[in-house]
N, C-alpha and C positions, 0 to 999 in steps of 0.2 A: 588145341584151340582154346581151352580154358587158360592156359598159361599165356597165350597171345592176348586174350581179352584182358587178363589181369595186368600184363605189361603195358598195353595200350592205355588202360584206365589210369595206371599210375603215372604214365607220361603226361596224359591230359590233365589229371588232377594237379600235378606239379606245375604244368604250364599255366593253368588258371590262377595260380598263386603268384605269378610273376607280374612284371609291369605290363606285359602283353595281355595277360588275363584280366587285369584291372582295366585296361583300355577297352577290351572287348565288352566287359560288363558296363562300362560307362557308355559305350556306343549303343549297346542293347537297351539300356534304360532311357537315355535321351541323347541322341547324336548331336543335336545343336548345342546342348550344354557341354558335351565332351569336346566338341570343336572349339568352344569358347575357352575351355581350360587348356587348350593347346594340343589336343590329341589329333594326330594326323589320321583322319577317318579313312581316307583312300588307302593308305598304307596298311592299316590294321584290318580293314575289310578284305583287302587282297591277301593278307597273311592268313586270315580266317579261312578264306577259300582254299588257299594252299594246304593248310593243315587238314581241313575236311577232305580234300582230295587225297592227301597222303594216307589218312586212316582208311578212306574208302578203297584206295588202291591195295592196301595191306589185306583188307577183308576180301576184296575181289580176287586177289591172288590166291588166297587160301581157298576160296569158294570154287575157283576154276579147277583147282587140283582134285576136287571131289566129283567133278562131272567129266564126261568124255569130250564134249565139244561145246563151244559157245556159239549161240545164234541169237538173233533178235527175239525169238519166241521166248527166251528165258527172261526177258525184261518187259513184262507187260505193265500196264498202267495201275493195276491193282496193287503191285508191290510198292509203288510210290505212295499210294493212298494209305497202305498199311504202315509205312514208315512215318508218314505224317500223323497217323493215329497214335502210334507209339509215342511220339514226341508230345502230342497234345495231351494224352492221358497221363503220361509220366510226369510231365511238367517241363515247360519251355525254360531253357537256361540252367538246367540242373543236371549234374552228373548222375545223381541217384535216379532221376526221373527216367533215364534211358532204360535202366534195369527194371524199374517198377512198371513202366509202360510195356516193355517187352514181355514181362511175366504176365501182366494182365491180358495182353492181346494174344498170348499163347495159351494160358491156363483156362481162361473163361470159355473159349470155344470148345476146348477139349472136355472141360467139365460139363458143358451143355450137351455135348455129344454123348458123353457117358450117362447123363441123366435121361436123355431121350431113349438111349438103348435100354437102360434099366426099366423105364416105363413101358417099353414095348414088350418086355418079357412077361409082364402081368396080363393074363388073359382077361381079367375083369376090366382093367384100364383100357385095353385095346377095344373091348366091346363098348365101353363108355365113350371113348374118344377114338373113333375109327381112323382119324387122320394121323395118329402117331407113327405107324409104319411109313407113311408117306413123308413125314418130317425127317425121318432117319434116311430115307432114300434121297430126298432133295435137301440134304443138310447144308450144301453150299449156299443156298438161298437163305436159310435160317442164319447161317454164320454171317453173311453179309448184312442181313437185317439187324442182327445184334451188334455188329461192328458200327453201323451207322447210328443206331440208337445210343450206343455207349458214348460215341464221340459227341453227339448232341447233348446228352445228359451231363457229360463232364464239362462241356463248354458253358452250360447253363448253371449247374450247381457247384462245380469244383473247377473254376477256370485256371487255377494255378497248378492243377494236377495232383497226382498222388504224392509227389515229393514234398509238396507244401504240407500235406496232412502228416507225412512222416516227420517233417521238421517240427510241427506242433506237438506231436506225441513225444518226440525226443526231448523237447524243451520242457514239457510238462513233467516228465520223469526226472530230468536233471534238476529242476527247481522244486521238486515235490513238497517237501515239508513247508517251505516258505516261498510260495509262488508269487507273492506280492512284491 
């Protein structure tokens, strides 16, 4: 799967450097200006839909091979919200943002669960905070609350996502001695 992700990422990164990728960026930034420059908006939006469906089909094909059967119960609304959260937290329109958002949305709940588990192991803390074992038992609600709070905080304080912060750090170190 790692090889497939690397291959699809390379294909998409190279596609974004072509005329099609520049047209997609122009449409994303300002579709009226892109149309004024002669970009066929309908064609490129249709092509973006096709490419997204292609990559989604590849991912779905490999996902189906790991389960026994496919049914509508596998596709609940929470997954759609999770994917939107990955894109918003990682950064809209960024290839790095997909990976940053997925890592954030996976590692933060797991770290929170490990923290709550470690806190429940201490008898002093469980006497001080008797709700800790209940938090571990009802962790799904805690996870959903942290998910909603993190999306709200990212939209307020970091609307460009984690990829923009990565871009700023990378530029700072690339220009370090003479950043002016």
